[in-house]
C-alpha positions as CSV (number, residue, x, y, z in Angstrom):
1,M,-80.6,-71.7,34.2
2,A,-79.3,-71.2,30.9
3,S,-79.8,-67.6,31.3
4,H,-78.0,-67.6,34.5
5,N,-75.2,-69.6,33.1
6,Q,-75.1,-67.4,30.0
7,S,-75.0,-64.4,32.2
8,Y,-72.3,-65.8,34.2
9,E,-70.2,-66.6,31.2
10,A,-70.9,-63.2,29.7
11,G,-69.7,-61.6,32.9
12,E,-66.7,-63.8,32.9
13,T,-65.9,-63.0,29.3
14,K,-66.4,-59.3,30.0
15,G,-64.1,-59.5,33.0
16,R,-61.4,-61.3,30.9
17,T,-61.9,-58.8,28.1
18,E,-61.5,-55.9,30.5
19,E,-58.4,-57.5,32.0
20,K,-56.9,-58.1,28.6
21,T,-57.8,-54.5,27.6
22,N,-56.2,-53.2,30.8
23,Q,-53.1,-55.3,30.1
24,M,-52.9,-54.1,26.5
25,M,-53.5,-50.5,27.7
26,G,-50.7,-51.0,30.3
27,N,-48.4,-52.5,27.6
28,I,-49.2,-49.6,25.2
29,G,-48.7,-47.1,28.1
30,D,-45.3,-48.7,28.9
31,K,-44.3,-48.7,25.3
32,A,-45.4,-45.1,24.9
33,Q,-43.4,-44.2,28.0
34,A,-40.4,-46.1,26.6
35,A,-40.8,-44.3,23.3
36,R,-41.0,-40.9,25.1
37,D,-37.9,-41.8,27.1
38,K,-36.1,-42.9,24.0
39,A,-37.1,-39.7,22.2
40,Q,-36.0,-37.6,25.1
41,E,-32.7,-39.4,25.3
42,M,-32.2,-38.8,21.5
43,A,-33.2,-35.2,21.8
44,Q,-30.7,-34.7,24.7
45,A,-28.0,-36.5,22.7
46,A,-28.7,-34.3,19.7
47,K,-28.6,-31.2,21.9
48,D,-25.3,-32.3,23.5
49,K,-23.8,-33.0,20.1
50,T,-25.0,-29.6,18.8
51,Q,-23.4,-27.9,21.8
52,Q,-20.1,-29.8,21.3
53,T,-20.1,-28.9,17.6
54,A,-20.8,-25.3,18.4
55,Q,-18.1,-25.2,21.0
56,A,-15.6,-26.8,18.6
57,A,-16.6,-24.3,15.9
58,K,-16.2,-21.5,18.4
59,D,-12.7,-22.8,19.5
60,K,-11.7,-23.2,15.9
61,T,-12.8,-19.6,15.1
62,Q,-10.9,-18.3,18.1
63,Q,-7.8,-20.2,17.0
64,T,-8.1,-18.9,13.5
65,A,-8.6,-15.3,14.7
66,Q,-5.7,-15.5,17.0
67,S,-3.5,-17.0,14.3
68,A,-4.6,-14.2,11.9
69,K,-3.9,-11.6,14.7
70,D,-0.4,-13.1,15.3
71,K,0.4,-13.2,11.6
72,T,-0.8,-9.6,11.2
73,C,1.4,-8.6,14.2
74,D,4.4,-10.4,12.7
75,T,3.8,-8.9,9.3
76,S,3.5,-5.4,10.9
77,Q,6.7,-5.9,12.8
78,A,8.6,-7.1,9.8
79,A,7.3,-4.1,7.8
80,K,8.4,-1.8,10.6
81,E,11.8,-3.3,10.7
82,K,12.1,-3.1,6.9
83,A,11.1,0.5,7.0
84,Q,13.7,1.3,9.6
85,E,16.4,-0.5,7.5
86,N,15.4,1.4,4.4
87,R,15.4,4.7,6.4
88,G,18.9,3.9,7.7
89,A,20.1,3.0,4.2
90,A,18.6,6.1,2.7
91,K,20.1,8.2,5.4
92,E,23.6,6.7,4.8
93,K,23.2,7.1,1.0
94,A,22.1,10.8,1.4
95,S,25.0,11.4,3.8
96,G,27.5,9.9,1.3
97,M,26.0,11.9,-1.5
98,G,26.2,15.1,0.6
99,Q,29.8,14.4,1.4
100,A,30.6,13.7,-2.2
101,T,28.9,16.9,-3.3
102,K,30.8,18.8,-0.6
103,E,34.1,17.4,-1.7
104,S,33.3,18.1,-5.4
105,A,32.4,21.7,-4.5
106,Q,35.6,22.1,-2.5
107,S,37.6,20.6,-5.4
108,G,35.8,23.0,-7.9
109,K,36.5,25.9,-5.6
110,D,40.2,25.0,-5.3
111,N,40.5,24.6,-9.1
112,T,38.7,27.9,-9.6
113,Q,41.0,29.7,-7.2
114,G,44.1,28.2,-8.8
115,F,42.8,29.1,-12.3
116,L,42.0,32.6,-11.3
117,Q,45.4,33.1,-9.6
118,Q,47.2,31.8,-12.7
119,T,45.1,34.1,-14.9
120,G,45.8,37.0,-12.6
121,E,49.5,36.3,-12.7
122,K,49.4,36.1,-16.5
123,V,47.4,39.3,-16.7
124,M,49.9,40.9,-14.3
125,G,52.8,39.7,-16.3
126,A,51.3,40.9,-19.5
127,A,50.6,44.3,-17.9
128,Q,54.2,44.5,-16.7
129,G,55.4,43.6,-20.1
130,A,53.2,46.2,-21.7
131,T,54.3,48.8,-19.1
132,E,58.0,48.0,-19.9
133,A,57.3,48.2,-23.6
134,V,55.6,51.6,-23.2
135,K,58.5,52.8,-21.0
136,E,61.0,51.7,-23.5
137,T,59.1,53.4,-26.2
138,L,58.9,56.6,-24.3
139,G,62.5,56.4,-23.1
140,L,61.7,55.9,-19.5
141,G,63.3,52.5,-19.4
142,Q,66.7,54.0,-18.4
143,H,65.9,54.4,-14.7
144,D,67.7,52.3,-12.1
145,Q,66.6,49.0,-10.8
146,D,65.2,50.5,-7.5
147,N,62.6,52.4,-9.4
148,R,61.6,49.3,-11.3
149,R,61.2,47.3,-8.1
150,N,59.2,50.0,-6.3
151,H,57.0,50.5,-9.3
152,S,56.7,46.7,-9.9
153,S,55.6,46.2,-6.2
154,S,53.0,48.9,-6.3
155,T,51.7,47.6,-9.7
156,S,51.7,44.1,-8.4
157,S,49.7,45.2,-5.3
158,S,47.2,47.1,-7.4
159,S,46.8,44.2,-9.8
160,T,46.3,41.7,-7.0
161,T,43.8,44.0,-5.2
162,C,41.9,44.5,-8.5
163,L,42.0,40.7,-9.1
164,K,40.7,39.9,-5.6
165,E,37.8,42.5,-6.0
166,T,36.9,40.9,-9.3
167,M,36.9,37.4,-7.8
168,N,34.7,38.5,-4.9
169,K,32.1,40.0,-7.3
């Protein structure tokens, strides 16, 4: 009987060992599943965090780009306005300089005309004086006043015509 009893005990031990092995295998399987679930949760959390970080970086990049675009637009507009101001100021300055030049030229022209007229009158007076002196020397100075006036008018006209032609040249 001992062998039967031993066999029985060996079977019972084997059964208990198998049951414990199955329990341990079940526990290991449960722990492995829990570890897989935990790893999957961590991977999903890391993926979500990465997507959030990427979206935040994308948003920040867009904001920076928009800010740069706005600043460039503002700078461009300011430069355009400054150029328009400078163009207006230059135009006004050129207009003023043109007007001053025109006035200066007119003044020079007036001064030149006055000078030439005075010079013409002096030359005419000197010519009349020389003519009178020559007449006196030749004895022609005894004619009446009418002859002098007529001759003086024609000499004056000729001198004036000569002077005007000289000025036009």
